[in-house]
C-alpha angles and dihedrals in degrees: 000000000000121000094251091049090047089050093050091048087053093048088050092052092050089049094052091047095048094038094054092044092051094051091048095046091049090056093049137084097243096196088055092050093047089050088053094050097046093040096058111114107253087223089058091051091046093053088048091053090046089053090050090047093050088050088068091065092050089048090050089048092051091048096049090050087055090047093051090049083059094049094254107134096202111172119241096243097047090045089052091047092054093046098047088049091052091056088061094051090046086062097048104030130047103246087348095132095062093044091052092045088055092049098048092043087053088056088059088062097257119150121252094242092051094044097053092035093057093051090048090048089048092052091046092047090051092049092048091050090050090049090053088051093049094045091051088053096048095095089061095038097054094067091052098050112082095164111092095200093054091049090052092050090051095048091043091054090046092048091048090049092049094048090048090053093047095047089049096050098043096048092117089059098055117115114263093240094053090043091051089057091063115081113261093237095054092051090051091050093049089052090052095048095049092049093096091050092052096043109107094205114076097356098121090049090049091054094042090051091051089050092047093050086061095043090053088060091048091050090049093055091046089053092049091048092053090048090053091046091242114159094241114144123206089248091047089053092048092054103038107032093063087061088056089049093051093049095047088052090070105102097226098106139043110274089336093291113153096013093060090047092050092046092046093053089048096044100045088044087071086066095051096256117147117253092240093056091046093051094047086052092054096043091053090047089054093046089052091054090048088053091053088044093054088054086055086054090056091053090048090056090060096034112119089222092062094080092061099045110106132163090244095050089045090053092050092049089052091052093045089048092054089055099033114146114239 
């Protein structure tokens, strides 16, 4: 993608985040929202931040298992350092976290195809685990959803995720004629990405860690809801928060801001939670993520790779990534 196009995409993401937040704030009682944000027990907020910080270790474990399935022997401590730094850049740069993760992993001597493939596989596995959680909560979600269009959207997303997973796992069974129509580089890349799911050793742990990552976010939202005295039950959090995670994963905003808040208000509204309470939960969740990201910034300040990270080099890496051979 050329620099002007990248700049335009970034501006659009900023516009989406700011636009949704403005619309939400205009429809809220700002004094009530301010009261909720200031009244939250500091110990509750500290617990939420601690949960999000602990989540980085599970994220690191998942990523390392993926790398090992691709025959990349990355140590646990270097892997966590790379991941926690990427959380900082996720907060300050659009898609910056993945770019920095690629760059730092390349400094470890990992090939381009394995580097990019590990991140794509990480994203795909996260989406797959989220789909499993949403699917398991469907029996409890259906009675809450009265809007047929919303239900249709949820079912469509789940169906698309299931079809994608099936297509990925059954690639070897595709007719040769159909497989030959797919570019060879795409097939090679897909084979690399699906390697962690086909690996017998550690596969259960890999899928389990992917599910735990999302459950930590669910638990964090439940803790914040308790702190704000919002009537959210553990089952309600398990059923509704994954929908928020799914919505905020769509890369149309900066760090999920705006989209996450709108989805939180809509999802928790199904459980009868007032919009100001739902918005406060989402804002506190975002602030918790920001605090964890700032810790990643401190790690970046002492990281040995920082001395070699220049704008020109970062631009060259981005261009190389776009054209990376697979």
